[in-house]
C-alpha positions in Angstrom: 3.7 -6.3 -8.7 6.2 -4.5 -6.5 4.8 -3.7 -3.0 6.0 -1.9 0.1 4.1 -2.8 3.2 4.0 -0.2 5.9 5.0 -1.2 9.4 1.4 -1.2 10.5 0.4 -4.0 8.0 0.3 -7.5 9.4 3.9 -8.9 9.2 2.9 -12.3 7.8 1.1 -10.5 4.9 4.4 -10.2 3.2 4.9 -14.0 3.0 1.4 -14.6 1.7 1.7 -11.8 -1.0 5.1 -13.3 -2.1 3.4 -16.7 -2.4 1.0 -15.0 -4.8 3.9 -13.8 -7.0 4.4 -10.3 -5.8 7.8 -8.6 -5.0 7.2 -7.5 -1.4 9.2 -5.5 1.1 7.9 -5.0 4.6 9.0 -1.8 6.4 8.7 -3.8 9.7 11.9 -5.6 8.7 13.9 -2.3 8.7 16.0 -1.6 11.8 14.2 1.8 12.3 10.9 3.2 11.2 12.0 6.2 9.1 8.7 8.0 9.1 5.9 8.4 6.6 7.7 10.8 4.2 10.7 8.5 3.9 8.6 5.4 3.5 6.5 7.0 0.7 9.6 8.4 -1.0 11.3 5.0 -0.9 8.2 3.2 -2.3 8.1 5.8 -5.1 11.8 5.5 -5.8 11.5 1.8 -6.1 8.2 2.0 -8.1 6.4 0.0 -5.3 2.7 0.4 -4.5 2.5 1.3 -0.8 0.1 -0.8 1.3 -0.8 0.8 4.6 -3.5 1.2 7.3 -2.5 4.8 7.9 -4.6 7.6 6.3 -1.6 10.0 6.6 -0.1 8.7 3.4 -3.2 9.7 1.4 -3.0 13.2 3.0 0.7 13.4 2.0 -0.2 12.4 -1.6 -3.3 14.4 -2.1 -2.9 17.5 0.0 0.8 18.0 -0.2 1.3 16.5 -3.7 4.0 14.1 -2.6 4.9 11.8 -5.5 4.0 8.1 -5.1 3.6 5.0 -7.1 0.1 4.1 -5.9 -1.3 3.6 -2.4 -3.6 0.9 -1.0 -5.1 1.8 2.3 -6.7 -1.0 4.3 -9.4 0.3 6.7 -10.5 -1.6 9.8 -9.6 -5.0 8.4 -8.5 -7.9 10.7 -4.9 -9.0 10.1 -6.0 -12.3 8.6 -8.2 -10.4 6.0 -5.6 -7.9 4.9 -4.0 -10.1 2.2 -7.3 -11.1 0.6 -8.4 -7.5 0.4 -5.1 -6.2 -0.8 -5.1 -8.8 -3.6 -8.7 -7.7 -4.5 -7.5 -4.1 -4.9 -4.5 -5.2 -7.0 -6.7 -7.3 -9.2 -9.2 -4.5 -9.8 -6.9 -1.5 -10.0 -3.3 -2.7 -10.5 -2.5 -0.7 -13.6 -4.1 2.4 -12.2 -2.2 2.0 -8.9 1.1 1.9 -10.9 0.1 5.3 -12.4 -0.5 6.8 -9.0 -4.1 5.9 -8.0 -5.2 5.6 -4.4 -7.4 2.7 -3.4 -9.1 2.5 0.0 -10.4 -0.9 0.9 -13.0 -1.7 3.6 -15.0 -4.8 4.2 -18.1 -3.3 2.5 -16.6 -1.2 -0.3 -13.6 -0.2 -2.3 -13.0 3.5 -3.0 -10.9 4.5 -6.0 -9.1 7.9 -6.5 -7.7 8.0 -10.0 -4.2 8.9 -10.8 -3.6 12.7 -11.3 
């Protein structure tokens, strides 16, 4: 699956997700952080699921109706646990994410908001 990791996601996560066969871009490799709107638009333009720790992307998508190609929000996960939980969300909800679902992942639960 094609993923765009937000700058706040652990940088080494991109390598681990690539090893699992995913096409991954990490915004932390970009020369400048362009801001949430641009990151979400780029992810959507490239048909990438956005992986973030930031709740602002969900607000952009839900409250403002900003188009997206799926969002995974990782909540209060240690850096070394981010990849495992991201893979769990992709395994359970991959097709729905590609249609615009939002998945929030915590240690104790996964919340799913279906595509519009």
